[in-house]
N, C-alpha and C positions, 0 to 999 in steps of 0.2 A: 392354554388360553390364547385368544386371538390378540395380536399386537400389530396393528397396521403400521407399515413402514414406508409405504409409497413406492414410487418408481425408482428404486435404487439402481445404481450403475452395476451391471453384471458383466462378467467377462469369461469367455471360454477360449479354447485354443485358437479358433478362427474368428470369433465374433466379439463385438462389444454391443451390449444392449444398454441403451441410454435413454433419457427423456428426449422428446422431440424439441426442436427450436422452430420458431416461425421461419427462420432462414432455411429450413429444410423443405419449404414449399416447392421449390423448383424440382429438387430431386424426387420428392414424393410423387408429384404430378407426372414427371417424366418416366420414372422407373416402374410405377405400378398403378397409381390411382386413376390414371386416364385410360388404362388398357382394358378393353372389354374382355380379353382373354383371362385376365386376372380376376375380374369382378363377375365372371360368368355365373358362378355358383354362390356369390355373396349376397348379402341382404341390402347393399347399397349400390347404386348405379355408378358407372365410371364418371369421373369428374369431367365436365365439359369445358371447364376453364380453370386456370390456375388460381383464380380468386376464390373458388370454392375450397380448394385445398388450403389456401392461406387462412381463410375464415375458420376452417376446422382446426388448424394448428393453433390459431390464436385462442380458441376455446380450450384446447387441451393444455396449453401452457398455463392458463389461468387455473386449471384444475390441479396442477402439480402441488399446490399448497395443501391439498387434501390428502392426508396419509392413506386413505382407502382408495385412491385412484391409481390404477396400474396400467400404463400405456408406454410400451418401449418401442424405440426405433431400433431396427436391426442393422448394424454396420458390419460389413465384411472387411476385416483388417486389410487384406490384400487389395481391396478395391478403393481404399482411401476413406475419407471421413463421411461421405454422403450415405444416407440410409438406402437400403434396398428392399425393405419391407417393415412390417409392424407385427407386434404380438401384444395382446392385452387381456385383462380380465374384463369380460363383457357383462357379467352379471354375478351377483353374490347372494347367498342365503346365510346371513350372519348367524341365525339361530341354530343352524346345523353345521356351521363352519365349512360351507361348500362354496365353490366358485366355478364359473365356466370360463374357459380360455378360448379366444379366437385369434386367428393369424392370417396373414396374406403376404405375398412376396412377388417381386417382379419376375417375369417368366425367364429372363436371361440367367437367372440363378436357380431355376428349378432342377431337381434330380441330382443335387450335389450333397445331400445330407445336411444342408444349412438349417432348414426349418426344424429338423429333428434335434439338432444341436441347440437351437434357441429354445425349443419347448422343454427340453430336459433341464436347461438352466433355470427357466421360470418355474417349473415344477419343484425343483429342489428349493428354490427361494421361498415359494409360497408355503411349502410344507415346513421347512426347517426354521425359517426366520419369522414368518407371519403367523403360522399356526393353523392353517387350513387343514381339515381332515379328509376332505373329498374334493377332487378336481375333475371337472367334466369338460367335454368338447363334443361337437357334433359336425356332421358333414352330409352333403347330398350324396346319395348312393352312386350318382353318375360322376362323382369326383373321387374315385377310389384312392388316388395318390394322397389326399388329405388324411384318409383313414389309415394309410400305411404309416404316416408320420406318428399318428396316435399310438398305433400298435408298437412301433419301434421304441416308444417312450414308456411302454409297459401298460398302457391303458387297455381296458377290456371292453369289447362290444357288449352292451347290456340290452339293447333293444333296437329294432327298426320300426319306427312308427309311421304309419301310412298317412299320406297327405296331411302332415302335421306341421309343416314348415312353409315359409314363404321366402323365395329368393328371386333373383333376376330371371329365373326360368319359370316362375309362377308358383303354383301350389305344388309342393314336392314332398316326397318321403324324407325321413331323416334317420341317419345312423347315429346312435347315442353311445359315446364311450365315457368311461370313468376310471379313476384310479384312487384308491384309498391310501392314506399315509401308512397305515399299519401293514399294508400288503405290498408297499413299493419295492422293498428289497427282494421279497419272494417273487414278485411279479417280474423283476429283472431276470431272476433265475429261470422262471417259467418261460420267458420269451426265448431263452437259449440263444442269445445273440452270438453268432459264431465268433471265435477269436479273430478271424480274418477281418471282420467288420468292426471290431471294437478296440483293437490294440495296434493301430498304426503308430509307428515310431518315426518321427521326422528327423532323427539324428542323421547327420551326413555320413558319419563313419561307422563301420561295423567292425566286428572282431577280425574278419577277413575282408580286406578291401582289394579290388582288382589290381590297384597299383602296387600292392605288396608282391604280387605274383608276376605282373607284366610291367616291363620298363619301356620308356619311350624308344621308338625306332627313329634313328636320325633321318631327317628330311622326309618323314612320313607324310603323304598327301593328306590335307585337311579334310577332304571330302571322300567319303566311302559310298560307293554305289553297290547295291546288293540285290540279288534275286534269290528265289527259293529253289527253282527247278534245276536239277543237276544237268539235264540236257541243255537247257538254255545257258547256264553258267559256262559249261564247257565250250559251247558254240561261240560265245562272245570272247572267251580267252583265246580260242584258236584264231578268231577273226582279227582281234586287236594285237595279238602277239604279246601277252602279258609277261612280266618278269616277277618272279616270286620274291617278295620282300619281307614277309613275316609269316607266322603260322600260329594257330591256337591248337590246343590238345584237349581231348576228353576221352571217355572210355570207348567211344565209337571210332576214334582214330585221330588223324591229323588233318586240320582244315587250313589250307593255304590262303594267304592274302597276296594278291597280285597288284603290281603297279601297271596301269595301262595308260596310254596316251590317246586322247581323242581330241581332234581339231587343235592340236598343239598344246593341250593342257593335261596335266598329270592328275590321275585319280587312283584311289585304291579300289579294288574290286574284290568282293568277298561273297561266298555263298551262305545265305542265311539258313538257319535250322527251322524245321517245322514245329509250330506250337509255341505258346507264349514263354514257358520256362526255358526251353532250349534256345529260342531266338534271343531273348533278353540276355541269357547267360553268355552266349557267344559274343554278343556285342559289348557286354561288360568287359570281356577279354580284349576286344579290339580297341575300345576307346583309349586305354592308357598308351597305346602306340603313338597317339597324337591326333586322334579323330576330333574334328570340330563340328562336323555335320554328317548326317546319314540320309541317303536317298534310297528308299526301299521299294521295290516292285514286287507285289504279291498277287496271288490268284485268289478268287473268291467265288462263292456260290451266290446266285442272284435270288432275291425275294420278290422281284418284279420281272415277269416274263417279257416285258417290253424292252428290257436291256439286252441288247444283242450279244451273241457269243463273241468273246474277245473284246467287247466294248469296254471303254475306259471309265473307271469310277474314281472320283476324288473324295475321300471321306472328309467330313467337317466335324463330326462327333463320332465317338465310339461307345457302344454299350458295353459296360465292363462285366461281362458274364464269364469271367475267368478269374484265376486266383492271383497271378503274378503282380498285376498292377497295384493290388492292395498293400503290397510291401513297399511301394514307392510313392503312393499318394493316398490322402485320406479317403475313406469309403464314400462312394457316390455311385449313382446308376450310370452316369455318363462321364466322359472326359472329352474336352475339346481337343481336336487334333489338327495338324497342318496349319498352325497359327501363322506361319510364314510361307510365302512362295506360291500360294494358290493363284494370285493374279498373274505372276510370271508364267506359271505352268499353263493356265487356261489360254493366255495369249499365244504361247507356243503351239498349243493344240489347234487353236483357230487358224493360225498362220499356215499350219501344215494340213489342215482339213480333216482333223480327227474329231468326231463327235465325242461328247463326254457327258457324264452324269455326276452331280455332286449330291451328297446326302450322308445320312447316318449309317455307319457299319455296325454290325453285331459281332463282337469278338467273343468267341466261345472256346473252351478247351474240351468240349464234349462232342466231337465230330459225329459220333454215332448216337447222340442224344438230341439231335435236332428234330424234335417231335412236331407233329402238326400243331399242337396247342402252343408250343413254344414259338414256332414260326409265326403263328397268328399274333401272339403277344408282342413279339419283337417288331412285327410290321406295325402294330398299333403304336409302338414307341417311335416309329419313323424310320426303321431300318430298311434299306434297299438291298443290302447284301450281307453276307456272313463270311468271316475269316477267323483266324486264330491268333493273331499277334498284335494288331494295331494299337489297341488300348494299352497293353502292357509296354509296348515299345515307346509310346508317347510318355507314359508315366516315368519310365526309367530315364529317358532322355531329359525330361524336365528335371528329374532329381540330379542328374549328372551335369546339367547345364550344356547339353549338346543339342544342336538344331536337328529337327527330325521332319522329314517329309515322306509320306507314303502314298502311292497310288496303286490301283488294282486293275487287273483285267478280268473280265467276267468269264467264269468257267461253267460249272453245272447249274442247272435251273431247278430250284426248289419250289417255284411258284407254278406247280403243275400237279395234275392228279396223281402222277407217279414221277419218281426221280428221273431226271434227264441229265446224264453226265456231260453231254455236249463235248467241249474240248478239254475236259478236266485232265485227261491223260497228258503226261509230260511230253509225249512225242506228237500229239495232235496239234496241227496248225503251227508247227514250230517256226516256220518262216514269218508268220504274222506276229508271233510272240517276240521274235528277235527284233522286228521293227519297233514294237512297243517298248522293248527294253532299251533301245537306243534313245528313246525319248528321255530316259533318266539321265543319260550323258548329255543330251542337248540342254536339259534344265541345268545340270551341273555347270555347263559352260557359261550359262547366262548369269548365274548367281555367284560364281567364284571369281 
């Protein structure tokens, strides 16, 4: 039987879903209601004034006395008490115990799995406590990310109806999704959500922690500068005359950590390993020595042919198309990277006359699976380059409480009719790469 319970407070690992307050008007207007990018595929226009938002909230608050009214504010715990979006029951068919769910959220929080988490919670509540038997949702085909949220929650695409809906783009097609209560559990199995995406564990400690194996090194430099290229690493050690102060071990051998002095300041210098698992693993070993921050220089392929060979790229976000980061952070498509030191580094580059590009990087662990279709999709997501470690390193450093900054120099070009390796080789343009590597030490001098 149906038993309406109203907009009950719901909580998930990251979210609180609560009723709106009139006092939420400023946050709602600022975070999403006034943004045309958010409302592009919705049925209501962006709010032109906060008074519109306040008037809407006043009406919603009055409706909360009605137990069949369902309108939640989405609050991200780490973001504080203000809402970042909304999710609601937009229509009901009481006679068949069916409801349609709608949702929207500020673009600053897109692609982090937040709306999927919210929708799952609302689905569970409406099925288990209210008694609905069928839940529906729909989206404009030109807004596929909304459909991805529905699929991740077990909903099935039932129909695409032509020119059947009206939104801010005009008369449009509509993709209709639905989930039945009786098929919910089976649907979750049918979706075959990989363990990697569904079983993140936020526990700080594991059975084997790095500090069990590695102990602090007395007077270890707080800042570690690192490069991937063996040739570049050795050239810098030879030039700066480093002293070996520690080492890590694995099945491939012994990996030394050097202390180097640059402009009167002491830094650790270490050669990073290629690929997310190896790179993260080696720095997990180095952090217990006494590391407080890591500055990492990497190579990358470009997805924009306008980026010149050996041009400098500063990532601001990373697409998580690898596996390692999912052991250190909740599942999401993106992770924000380089949250500190971009202003200091760009000032340095401008003072020294180095051009640079900022943007999204694509972190993959399938070097030989960078297909044309994947490249097109990653470019559509905003990627300007591709590498193999950035997302995972940021996630690991966030988990360990270590500062992380990475910049890249452009290597091969994938934005071409055929692959162009350019300076991908470790020995190509080594003098230019050495100059770029010393920018890491210049940054370290400024922030330490």
